[in-house]
C-alpha positions as CSV (number, residue, x, y, z in Angstrom):
1,M,0.0,0.0,0.0
2,A,1.4,3.4,-1.0
3,V,2.1,6.0,1.7
4,S,0.9,9.3,0.6
5,T,2.5,11.5,3.3
6,A,5.7,11.0,5.2
7,Y,5.4,10.4,8.9
8,K,6.4,13.4,10.8
9,L,8.4,12.9,14.0
10,S,8.4,15.6,16.7
11,L,11.9,15.3,18.1
12,A,13.9,17.9,20.0
13,N,17.2,16.0,19.4
14,R,18.1,15.1,15.8
15,P,21.9,14.2,15.8
16,R,21.7,13.8,12.0
17,R,21.5,17.6,11.7
18,L,25.2,17.7,12.6
19,R,26.1,15.1,9.9
20,R,24.3,16.7,7.0
21,T,27.2,18.2,5.0
22,E,31.0,17.8,5.1
23,A,31.3,21.5,6.3
24,I,29.1,20.7,9.3
25,R,30.9,17.4,10.0
26,A,34.2,19.1,9.9
27,L,32.9,21.9,12.2
28,V,31.9,19.5,15.0
29,R,34.7,16.9,14.5
30,E,36.1,15.8,17.9
31,T,39.4,14.3,16.7
32,R,41.8,16.3,14.5
33,L,44.4,14.4,12.6
34,T,47.2,16.6,11.3
35,P,50.5,16.0,9.7
36,D,52.4,17.6,12.6
37,C,51.6,14.6,14.8
38,F,53.4,12.1,12.4
39,I,56.9,10.6,12.8
40,Y,58.3,8.9,9.7
41,P,60.5,5.8,10.2
42,L,63.5,5.4,8.0
43,F,66.0,2.4,7.6
44,V,69.5,3.7,7.0
45,C,72.3,1.6,5.4
46,D,75.8,2.1,4.1
47,G,76.6,3.1,0.6
48,E,75.5,5.7,-1.8
49,G,72.4,6.0,-4.0
50,V,70.9,2.9,-2.3
51,R,67.2,2.6,-2.4
52,R,66.4,-1.1,-1.7
53,A,62.7,-2.1,-1.6
54,V,61.4,-4.0,1.4
55,S,59.2,-6.7,-0.1
56,S,56.8,-7.1,2.7
57,M,56.2,-3.4,3.1
58,P,55.3,-1.8,-0.3
59,G,56.6,1.8,-0.4
60,V,59.2,1.2,2.3
61,F,63.0,1.2,1.5
62,Q,66.4,0.5,3.0
63,L,68.2,3.8,2.2
64,S,71.7,5.0,2.1
65,V,72.4,8.2,3.9
66,D,72.0,10.4,0.9
67,E,68.7,8.8,0.0
68,A,67.5,9.1,3.5
69,V,68.2,12.8,3.5
70,A,66.3,13.2,0.3
71,E,63.3,11.1,1.7
72,A,63.3,13.1,4.9
73,A,63.5,16.4,3.1
74,A,60.4,15.4,1.0
75,A,58.5,14.4,4.0
76,R,59.3,17.7,5.8
77,A,58.1,19.6,2.7
78,E,54.8,17.7,3.0
79,G,54.4,18.7,6.6
80,V,55.8,15.8,8.5
81,P,57.9,17.2,11.3
82,G,60.3,14.4,12.1
83,V,61.9,11.0,11.4
84,I,63.0,8.1,13.5
85,L,66.1,6.3,12.2
86,F,66.8,2.6,12.4
87,G,70.3,1.3,11.3
88,L,71.6,-1.5,9.1
89,P,75.3,-1.9,9.8
90,S,77.7,-3.3,7.3
91,S,78.7,-6.1,9.9
92,K,77.4,-7.5,13.1
93,D,79.0,-9.1,16.2
94,E,77.9,-10.9,19.3
95,V,77.6,-7.6,21.4
96,G,76.3,-5.2,18.6
97,S,79.4,-3.0,18.9
98,L,78.5,-1.0,15.7
99,A,75.5,0.4,17.6
100,F,77.8,3.0,19.1
101,D,80.2,3.5,16.2
102,P,80.3,7.2,15.3
103,E,80.7,6.3,11.6
104,A,77.8,3.9,11.6
105,P,74.8,4.6,9.2
106,V,72.5,6.2,12.0
107,Q,75.1,8.5,13.3
108,E,76.2,9.5,9.8
109,A,72.5,10.1,8.9
110,V,71.8,12.2,11.9
111,R,74.7,14.5,11.0
112,A,73.6,14.8,7.4
113,L,70.0,15.5,8.3
114,K,70.9,18.2,10.8
115,R,73.1,19.7,8.1
116,E,70.7,19.5,5.2
117,V,67.3,19.7,6.8
118,P,67.9,21.7,9.9
119,D,64.3,22.2,11.0
120,L,63.7,18.4,10.9
121,L,63.1,16.7,14.3
122,V,65.4,13.7,14.3
123,M,64.8,10.7,16.6
124,T,66.9,7.5,16.8
125,D,65.9,4.1,17.7
126,V,68.2,2.6,20.4
127,C,68.4,-1.1,20.4
128,L,71.0,-3.8,19.7
129,C,68.8,-6.2,17.6
130,E,69.9,-4.7,14.2
131,Y,73.6,-4.9,15.3
132,T,73.9,-8.3,17.0
133,S,74.8,-11.4,14.9
134,H,72.1,-13.3,16.8
135,G,69.4,-10.8,16.2
136,H,68.5,-10.3,19.9
137,C,68.0,-6.9,21.6
138,G,70.8,-7.4,24.0
139,I,74.0,-9.2,25.0
140,V,73.4,-13.0,25.5
141,D,74.8,-15.7,27.7
142,G,73.7,-18.9,26.1
143,E,70.1,-18.2,25.5
144,E,69.7,-15.6,28.3
145,I,69.6,-11.9,27.6
146,L,71.8,-10.1,30.1
147,N,70.0,-7.1,31.4
148,D,72.6,-4.9,32.9
149,A,75.3,-5.5,30.4
150,T,72.9,-4.8,27.7
151,V,71.9,-1.5,29.4
152,A,75.5,-0.3,29.4
153,H,75.8,-0.8,25.7
154,L,72.5,0.8,25.0
155,A,73.6,3.9,27.0
156,Q,76.7,4.2,24.9
157,A,74.7,3.9,21.7
158,A,72.3,6.7,22.9
159,L,75.3,8.9,23.8
160,S,76.7,8.4,20.2
161,H,73.4,9.5,18.7
162,A,73.2,12.5,20.9
163,A,76.8,13.5,20.0
164,A,75.8,13.2,16.3
165,G,73.0,15.7,16.9
166,A,69.8,13.6,17.6
167,D,66.9,15.5,19.3
168,F,65.5,12.4,20.9
169,V,66.8,8.9,21.6
170,A,64.2,6.1,21.7
171,P,65.2,3.0,23.6
172,S,63.1,0.1,22.3
173,D,64.8,-2.9,24.0
174,M,62.6,-3.2,27.1
175,M,65.5,-3.8,29.3
176,D,65.0,-2.9,33.0
177,G,66.5,0.4,34.1
178,R,67.7,1.5,30.6
179,V,65.8,4.9,30.7
180,A,67.7,5.9,33.9
181,A,71.0,4.8,32.6
182,I,70.6,6.7,29.4
183,R,69.5,9.8,31.1
184,R,72.5,9.7,33.4
185,V,75.0,9.1,30.5
186,L,73.4,11.9,28.4
187,D,73.5,14.3,31.3
188,D,77.0,13.5,32.3
189,G,78.1,13.8,28.6
190,G,76.6,17.4,28.5
191,F,73.6,16.4,26.5
192,D,70.9,17.2,29.1
193,Q,68.7,18.9,26.3
194,V,68.5,15.6,24.3
195,G,65.1,14.0,25.1
196,I,64.1,10.4,25.7
197,M,61.1,8.8,24.0
198,S,60.8,5.5,25.7
199,Y,59.1,2.4,24.2
200,A,57.5,2.0,27.5
201,A,54.8,-0.5,26.8
202,K,56.2,-2.6,23.9
203,Y,54.3,-5.9,23.5
204,C,55.7,-9.2,22.3
205,S,53.6,-9.0,19.1
206,G,53.2,-10.9,15.9
207,F,52.8,-7.6,14.1
208,Y,56.5,-7.0,13.8
209,G,57.3,-9.5,11.0
210,P,57.8,-7.1,8.1
211,F,59.9,-4.8,10.2
212,R,62.4,-7.7,10.8
213,E,62.9,-8.0,7.2
214,A,63.4,-4.2,6.8
215,A,65.8,-4.0,9.8
216,D,67.4,-7.5,9.3
217,S,66.8,-8.2,12.9
218,T,65.1,-11.6,13.1
219,P,66.3,-13.5,16.2
220,Q,68.5,-16.6,15.3
221,F,67.0,-18.6,18.2
222,G,64.3,-18.2,20.8
223,D,62.0,-15.2,21.0
224,R,61.6,-11.9,22.9
225,R,59.0,-13.0,25.5
226,T,61.4,-12.5,28.4
227,H,61.6,-8.7,28.0
228,Q,58.7,-7.6,25.6
229,M,55.3,-7.6,27.3
230,D,52.7,-10.3,27.4
231,P,49.8,-9.1,25.1
232,A,47.3,-10.1,27.7
233,N,48.5,-7.5,30.3
234,V,47.3,-3.9,30.9
235,D,48.2,-3.2,34.5
236,E,51.7,-4.2,33.8
237,A,51.8,-1.7,30.9
238,L,50.8,1.0,33.4
239,R,53.5,0.0,35.8
240,E,56.1,0.0,33.0
241,V,55.0,3.5,31.9
242,E,55.2,4.8,35.4
243,I,58.7,3.4,36.0
244,D,60.0,5.1,32.7
245,I,58.5,8.3,33.7
246,Q,60.2,8.2,37.0
247,E,63.5,7.4,35.3
248,G,63.3,10.4,33.1
249,A,61.4,9.6,30.0
250,D,60.0,12.8,28.3
251,I,57.7,10.9,25.9
252,I,56.2,7.4,26.5
253,M,55.1,5.1,23.8
254,V,52.7,2.2,23.3
255,K,53.6,-0.3,20.5
256,P,51.9,-1.8,18.5
257,A,49.0,0.8,18.1
258,V,45.7,-0.6,16.8
259,P,45.6,-3.9,18.8
260,Y,46.5,-2.0,21.9
261,L,44.2,1.2,21.6
262,D,42.7,0.2,25.1
263,V,46.3,0.4,26.6
264,L,47.0,3.7,24.8
265,S,43.8,5.2,26.1
266,K,44.5,4.1,29.7
267,V,48.1,5.3,29.5
268,K,47.1,8.8,28.3
269,E,44.3,9.1,30.9
270,R,46.4,7.8,33.8
271,F,49.5,9.9,33.2
272,G,48.6,12.7,30.9
273,R,52.2,12.8,29.5
274,P,53.2,13.3,25.8
275,T,52.2,9.9,24.4
276,A,53.3,8.2,21.2
277,A,51.9,5.2,19.4
278,Y,53.8,3.1,16.8
279,H,51.6,2.0,13.8
280,V,53.8,-1.0,13.2
281,S,55.0,-2.8,10.1
282,G,52.4,-5.6,10.2
283,E,49.6,-3.1,10.6
284,Y,50.8,-1.2,7.6
285,A,51.5,-4.3,5.6
286,M,48.0,-5.7,6.2
287,I,46.3,-2.6,4.8
288,K,48.7,-2.6,1.8
289,A,48.0,-6.2,1.1
290,A,44.2,-5.8,1.3
291,A,44.2,-2.8,-0.9
292,E,46.4,-4.6,-3.6
293,R,43.7,-7.2,-3.8
294,G,41.0,-4.6,-4.2
295,W,39.3,-5.6,-0.9
296,I,39.5,-2.2,0.7
297,D,39.8,1.5,-0.1
298,E,43.4,2.1,1.0
299,P,43.3,5.9,1.6
300,R,40.1,5.7,3.5
301,V,41.2,2.8,5.6
302,M,44.6,4.4,6.2
303,M,43.0,7.6,7.5
304,E,40.4,5.8,9.6
305,T,43.2,3.8,11.2
306,L,45.4,6.8,12.0
307,T,42.4,8.7,13.3
308,S,41.5,5.8,15.6
309,I,45.1,6.0,17.1
310,R,44.8,9.8,17.6
311,R,41.3,9.4,19.1
312,A,42.6,6.8,21.6
313,G,45.1,9.3,23.0
314,A,48.2,9.5,20.9
315,D,49.9,12.9,20.6
316,I,52.4,11.4,18.2
317,I,51.9,8.6,15.6
318,I,54.9,6.8,14.2
319,T,53.7,5.5,10.9
320,Y,55.1,4.4,7.5
321,Y,52.1,6.1,6.0
322,A,53.3,9.5,7.3
323,R,53.9,10.9,3.8
324,E,50.8,9.5,2.2
325,A,48.6,10.7,5.1
326,A,50.2,14.1,5.1
327,R,49.5,14.5,1.4
328,L,45.9,13.7,1.9
329,L,45.6,16.1,4.8
């Protein structure tokens, strides 16, 4: 039966009024995603003119210092304020000694970036996994990772990054006490203005697989469950964050991002500190893979994902999508 007249509701509240046009939706939008919250990860290697594709991460490359400078300069021109550097050394040993070599790729890249792109914020990852022959995040005795011996090496690596000109060092190893040790070494070395962005709640996640190809850091035996966090735990993450703040972390991080949005939200609500989240390689690769198969609209899903991270409480988003998202914004 045809209805001749529309049924008229008498409602005081019609939320759809505020969704009627894009201009209205933008006016009342609660979460603002802007390029200045992005940090762009770069993988730096030896050589010149090297731009080696990472097969599991379309659009991501291992870059020589000159190429890293070009990539960072392009990102800065698009509104991305900073980068975080990961190193691929020319050789590795049991203790990761090239992590604190002043002529290693990260240190060379820091100096070049500060010279060529002076207004760029330069952060450096501090860990031994890219530098050790066994691929673990620290010095090992048999199959045990030695906490305190590792911390001493991490502090020296952080000091070498600061000496090269890094604005922030970012310990990602999850050893106990490493933030305090790094803060002490930096301060004693005259680098009290260099900040620490701590990977405070870093989970032992299956989402890191593509990164290990990019950084050549797959463990040769065992896993990282003795130092990275159990994915089931939230209260433990809050304790880890509190410890790192007490030890001197300026920025705290939750990693990965999307599977741990609840943790990110609790961290931001509890501590109110500048908070980063790492949109990790596996999260990025899944979007890329689904988009390549035509299953999703990549730009839309990318922006929805990054917005969700921002909405959960991240002030800073480390993402391989930094340049693409900045261009859309």
